[in-house]
VOLO-917762 format. One record per residue (C-alpha): residue number from 1; x, y, z; residue in one letter. Coordinates in nm, 2 decimals. Layout:
NODE_seq_xx_yy_zz_type
NODE_NUM_X_Y_Z_a
...
% end
This chain:
NODE_seq_xx_yy_zz_type
NODE_1_4.95_-10.21_-8.24_x
NODE_2_5.16_-10.06_-7.97_x
NODE_3_5.06_-9.71_-7.86_x
NODE_4_5.34_-9.51_-8.02_x
NODE_5_5.26_-9.65_-8.36_x
NODE_6_4.89_-9.54_-8.32_x
NODE_7_5.01_-9.20_-8.19_x
NODE_8_5.25_-9.15_-8.49_x
NODE_9_4.99_-9.26_-8.74_x
NODE_10_4.71_-9.05_-8.58_x
NODE_11_4.94_-8.75_-8.58_x
NODE_12_5.04_-8.81_-8.94_x
NODE_13_4.68_-8.85_-9.06_x
NODE_14_4.55_-8.55_-8.86_x
NODE_15_4.84_-8.32_-8.96_x
NODE_16_4.78_-8.40_-9.33_x
NODE_17_4.43_-8.25_-9.32_x
NODE_18_4.33_-7.88_-9.33_x
NODE_19_3.99_-7.91_-9.17_x
NODE_20_4.05_-7.97_-8.80_x
NODE_21_3.71_-8.15_-8.71_x
NODE_22_3.77_-8.39_-9.00_x
NODE_23_4.13_-8.44_-8.89_x
NODE_24_4.02_-8.53_-8.53_x
NODE_25_3.77_-8.78_-8.66_x
NODE_26_4.03_-8.94_-8.90_x
NODE_27_4.29_-8.95_-8.62_x
NODE_28_4.03_-9.14_-8.40_x
NODE_29_3.93_-9.38_-8.69_x
NODE_30_4.30_-9.44_-8.77_x
NODE_31_4.32_-9.65_-8.46_x
NODE_32_4.06_-9.90_-8.58_x
NODE_33_4.22_-9.91_-8.93_x
NODE_34_4.56_-10.00_-8.78_x
NODE_35_4.41_-10.26_-8.55_x
NODE_36_4.25_-10.43_-8.85_x
NODE_37_4.61_-10.50_-8.98_x
NODE_38_4.78_-10.80_-8.83_x
NODE_39_5.02_-10.68_-8.56_x
NODE_40_5.18_-10.77_-8.22_x
NODE_41_5.07_-10.61_-7.90_x
NODE_42_5.24_-10.63_-7.56_x
NODE_43_5.04_-10.76_-7.27_x
NODE_44_4.92_-10.51_-7.02_x
NODE_45_4.67_-10.73_-6.84_x
NODE_46_4.69_-10.76_-6.46_x
NODE_47_4.53_-11.00_-6.23_x
NODE_48_4.21_-10.89_-6.07_x
NODE_49_4.25_-10.77_-5.71_x
NODE_50_4.60_-10.64_-5.77_x
NODE_51_4.64_-10.28_-5.68_x
NODE_52_4.92_-10.04_-5.78_x
NODE_53_5.21_-10.28_-5.72_x
NODE_54_5.05_-10.54_-5.95_x
NODE_55_4.97_-10.29_-6.22_x
NODE_56_5.31_-10.11_-6.21_x
NODE_57_5.47_-10.31_-6.50_x
NODE_58_5.17_-10.24_-6.72_x
NODE_59_5.16_-9.87_-6.63_x
NODE_60_5.53_-9.85_-6.69_x
NODE_61_5.50_-10.01_-7.04_x
NODE_62_5.22_-9.77_-7.14_x
NODE_63_5.40_-9.46_-7.00_x
NODE_64_5.73_-9.53_-7.19_x
NODE_65_5.53_-9.62_-7.50_x
NODE_66_5.35_-9.29_-7.49_x
NODE_67_5.67_-9.10_-7.42_x
NODE_68_5.83_-9.26_-7.72_x
NODE_69_5.53_-9.15_-7.93_x
NODE_70_5.56_-8.79_-7.82_x
NODE_71_5.94_-8.80_-7.86_x
NODE_72_5.92_-8.93_-8.22_x
NODE_73_5.65_-8.67_-8.31_x
NODE_74_5.87_-8.40_-8.15_x
NODE_75_6.17_-8.51_-8.35_x
NODE_76_6.01_-8.57_-8.69_x
NODE_77_5.74_-8.30_-8.71_x
NODE_78_5.79_-7.99_-8.92_x
NODE_79_5.83_-7.76_-8.62_x
NODE_80_5.99_-7.91_-8.31_x
NODE_81_5.85_-7.64_-8.09_x
NODE_82_5.50_-7.76_-7.96_x
NODE_83_5.35_-7.41_-7.98_x
NODE_84_5.07_-7.26_-8.18_x
NODE_85_4.96_-7.45_-8.48_x
NODE_86_5.20_-7.74_-8.42_x
NODE_87_5.05_-7.82_-8.08_x
NODE_88_4.75_-7.98_-8.25_x
NODE_89_4.96_-8.27_-8.38_x
NODE_90_5.00_-8.39_-8.02_x
NODE_91_4.62_-8.37_-7.98_x
NODE_92_4.58_-8.60_-8.29_x
NODE_93_4.82_-8.84_-8.13_x
NODE_94_4.62_-8.85_-7.81_x
NODE_95_4.29_-8.89_-8.00_x
NODE_96_4.44_-9.18_-8.19_x
NODE_97_4.48_-9.38_-7.87_x
NODE_98_4.14_-9.31_-7.73_x
NODE_99_3.99_-9.65_-7.84_x
NODE_100_4.25_-9.84_-7.62_x
NODE_101_4.17_-9.60_-7.33_x
NODE_102_3.80_-9.68_-7.37_x
NODE_103_3.89_-10.05_-7.35_x
NODE_104_4.09_-9.99_-7.03_x
NODE_105_3.80_-9.78_-6.88_x
NODE_106_3.56_-10.07_-6.96_x
NODE_107_3.76_-10.28_-6.71_x
NODE_108_3.76_-10.01_-6.44_x
NODE_109_3.40_-9.87_-6.49_x
NODE_110_3.20_-10.15_-6.66_x
NODE_111_2.89_-10.03_-6.84_x
NODE_112_2.70_-10.13_-7.15_x
NODE_113_2.85_-9.87_-7.38_x
NODE_114_3.21_-9.94_-7.28_x
NODE_115_3.15_-10.31_-7.29_x
NODE_116_3.00_-10.29_-7.64_x
NODE_117_3.30_-10.08_-7.76_x
NODE_118_3.54_-10.33_-7.60_x
NODE_119_3.37_-10.62_-7.78_x
NODE_120_3.38_-10.45_-8.11_x
NODE_121_3.74_-10.33_-8.07_x
NODE_122_3.88_-10.65_-7.94_x
NODE_123_3.67_-10.91_-8.12_x
NODE_124_3.56_-10.75_-8.45_x
NODE_125_3.84_-10.51_-8.53_x
NODE_126_4.12_-10.73_-8.40_x
NODE_127_3.98_-11.03_-8.58_x
NODE_128_4.31_-11.17_-8.69_x
NODE_129_4.43_-11.32_-8.37_x
NODE_130_4.78_-11.45_-8.32_x
NODE_131_4.64_-11.78_-8.21_x
NODE_132_4.44_-11.95_-8.49_x
NODE_133_4.28_-12.18_-8.24_x
NODE_134_4.09_-11.88_-8.10_x
NODE_135_3.79_-12.00_-8.30_x
NODE_136_3.81_-11.79_-8.61_x
NODE_137_3.97_-12.06_-8.83_x
NODE_138_4.21_-11.81_-9.00_x
NODE_139_4.56_-11.91_-9.08_x
NODE_140_4.83_-11.79_-8.84_x
NODE_141_5.02_-11.49_-8.97_x
NODE_142_5.39_-11.50_-8.90_x
NODE_143_5.55_-11.29_-8.63_x
NODE_144_5.77_-11.14_-8.91_x
NODE_145_5.46_-10.99_-9.09_x
NODE_146_5.31_-10.87_-8.76_x
NODE_147_5.63_-10.68_-8.68_x
NODE_148_5.68_-10.56_-9.04_x
NODE_149_5.33_-10.41_-9.05_x
NODE_150_5.42_-10.19_-8.75_x
NODE_151_5.77_-10.09_-8.89_x
NODE_152_5.61_-10.00_-9.22_x
NODE_153_5.34_-9.79_-9.04_x
NODE_154_5.61_-9.60_-8.85_x
NODE_155_5.81_-9.53_-9.16_x
NODE_156_5.49_-9.41_-9.35_x
NODE_157_5.39_-9.20_-9.05_x
NODE_158_5.73_-9.03_-9.03_x
NODE_159_5.72_-8.95_-9.40_x
NODE_160_5.37_-8.80_-9.37_x
NODE_161_5.46_-8.60_-9.06_x
NODE_162_5.77_-8.45_-9.24_x
NODE_163_5.56_-8.33_-9.54_x
% end
């Protein structure tokens, strides 16, 4: 899923709970739940050896995706002022994208723990690949359903955030 979908869903899940430690855990786990559903991602990979210039398109995509997530939370949350109790909804949104951040960190600072997380995140959770020849033998799920799953998640998240 693209980041703003994870952010919206994490904010919705977290804000629907009264016990903050549980809300934080559920916002984090919401990422893996959404990645289990067939979806489309945009490509942010860069060629090795490229520095800032080569990474700028990927950084720009991520930046605007996160800004969209914060903007939608700001627009649709109960209180549009990010002060006091409502500020925590933005924390849930950030926590919901930590798994993707760990995957990026694995490429920058390779170690056993991050490598294990990346393997689980990209191979076990994202097991329904867009390309059925990737070795899993599963049928290809149409682009329509991959996009529909994200649209449905955004709608559900907005409804939950508004409650």
